[in-house]
C-alpha positions as CSV (number, residue, x, y, z in Angstrom):
1,M,-1.2,-3.8,13.4
2,F,-0.7,-0.9,10.9
3,S,0.7,-1.5,7.5
4,F,1.6,1.4,5.2
5,L,0.0,1.0,1.8
6,K,0.5,2.8,-1.5
7,S,-1.4,6.1,-1.4
8,R,-3.1,7.7,-4.4
9,D,-2.4,11.2,-3.0
10,D,0.7,12.8,-1.7
11,Q,-1.2,14.4,1.2
12,T,-2.8,11.1,2.3
13,I,-1.4,8.2,4.4
14,A,-3.0,4.9,3.4
15,L,-3.1,2.3,6.2
16,G,-4.1,-1.3,6.4
17,I,-5.3,-2.0,10.0
18,E,-5.7,-5.7,11.0
19,G,-5.6,-7.4,14.4
20,K,-4.4,-5.5,17.4
21,V,-3.1,-1.9,17.2
22,S,-0.1,-1.4,19.5
23,Q,1.9,1.5,20.9
24,T,4.6,0.6,18.4
25,D,2.1,1.1,15.6
26,A,1.3,4.6,16.9
27,E,5.0,5.4,17.2
28,R,5.6,4.2,13.6
29,L,2.8,6.4,12.4
30,S,4.2,9.4,14.3
31,Q,7.6,8.8,12.7
32,Y,6.1,8.5,9.2
33,V,4.2,11.8,9.7
34,E,7.3,13.5,10.9
35,E,9.4,12.3,8.0
36,N,6.8,13.0,5.3
37,F,4.8,16.0,6.6
38,G,7.1,17.7,9.1
39,D,5.4,19.8,11.7
40,D,3.1,21.9,9.6
41,Q,2.1,20.2,6.3
42,P,-1.6,19.0,6.3
43,F,-2.4,15.3,5.8
44,N,-5.3,12.8,5.6
45,V,-5.6,9.1,6.4
46,V,-7.4,6.4,4.5
47,A,-7.7,3.3,6.8
48,Y,-8.6,-0.1,5.3
49,M,-9.9,-2.1,8.2
50,D,-10.1,-5.8,8.0
51,E,-10.6,-8.4,10.8
52,V,-10.5,-5.7,13.5
53,E,-12.2,-6.2,16.9
54,S,-14.2,-3.4,18.4
55,T,-11.7,-3.0,21.3
56,T,-8.9,-2.8,18.7
57,F,-10.8,-0.1,16.8
58,K,-11.0,2.0,19.9
59,G,-7.2,1.4,20.4
60,A,-6.7,2.5,16.7
61,L,-8.5,5.7,17.4
62,E,-6.5,6.3,20.5
63,G,-3.3,5.5,18.6
64,M,-4.2,8.1,16.1
65,K,-4.2,10.7,18.9
66,F,-0.4,10.2,18.7
67,D,0.7,13.7,19.1
68,T,-1.5,16.7,19.9
69,K,0.8,19.1,18.0
70,R,-0.4,17.4,14.8
71,W,-4.1,18.3,15.2
72,D,-3.7,21.3,13.0
73,Q,-2.2,19.1,10.3
74,F,-4.7,16.2,10.5
75,Q,-7.7,17.0,8.2
76,R,-9.7,13.9,7.1
77,L,-10.0,10.3,8.1
78,A,-11.8,7.8,5.8
79,F,-12.5,4.3,7.2
80,I,-13.1,1.5,4.7
81,S,-14.7,-1.6,6.1
82,D,-17.9,-3.6,5.9
83,K,-18.2,-3.8,9.7
84,D,-21.4,-2.0,10.9
85,W,-19.9,-1.1,14.2
86,I,-17.0,0.7,12.5
87,E,-19.6,2.9,10.7
88,A,-21.3,3.7,14.0
89,A,-17.9,4.3,15.7
90,T,-16.8,6.7,12.9
91,N,-19.3,9.2,14.3
92,I,-17.4,9.5,17.6
93,G,-16.0,12.9,16.9
94,S,-14.9,13.5,20.4
95,L,-12.0,11.2,20.0
96,L,-10.7,13.1,17.0
97,P,-11.6,16.8,17.6
98,G,-11.4,18.9,14.4
99,V,-10.9,15.9,12.1
100,E,-13.6,15.0,9.6
101,T,-14.3,11.3,9.6
102,K,-16.4,9.2,7.3
103,H,-17.1,5.5,6.8
104,F,-17.2,3.7,3.4
105,N,-18.0,0.1,2.7
106,K,-15.4,-2.0,0.9
107,D,-17.2,-1.5,-2.4
108,E,-16.9,2.3,-2.1
109,V,-13.1,2.6,-2.3
110,E,-13.4,5.1,-5.2
111,E,-15.9,7.2,-3.3
112,A,-13.6,7.2,-0.2
113,W,-10.6,8.4,-2.2
114,G,-12.8,11.0,-4.0
115,W,-13.9,12.4,-0.6
116,I,-10.5,12.3,0.9
117,M,-9.0,14.3,-2.0
118,E,-11.8,16.9,-2.3
119,K,-10.5,20.4,-2.1
120,E,-12.3,22.6,0.4
């Protein structure tokens, strides 16, 4: 399930991901993007992952492929979790073409936000 958290940056969606990710979660995310970023404003995602099973992680990635028209908007995705398999799975760039992804441990929250807000 996705929960929307307070973001430190206007261009970044902060998500809590726990348990199973559903189609409803993907639809809520799509609606949030539409309401806050329209069809052309770029955005990032910081995902705090806790108690997520590996099959749910794959579902989360699939859920983030919510709308192909948004790929030009989606810039960076930071995963925050102490799960080793999430770090390994973060390198699966084929699921999120054109999106920079990076894993951070739970004690690296400041580094994650620093990376997500870097200006290119």
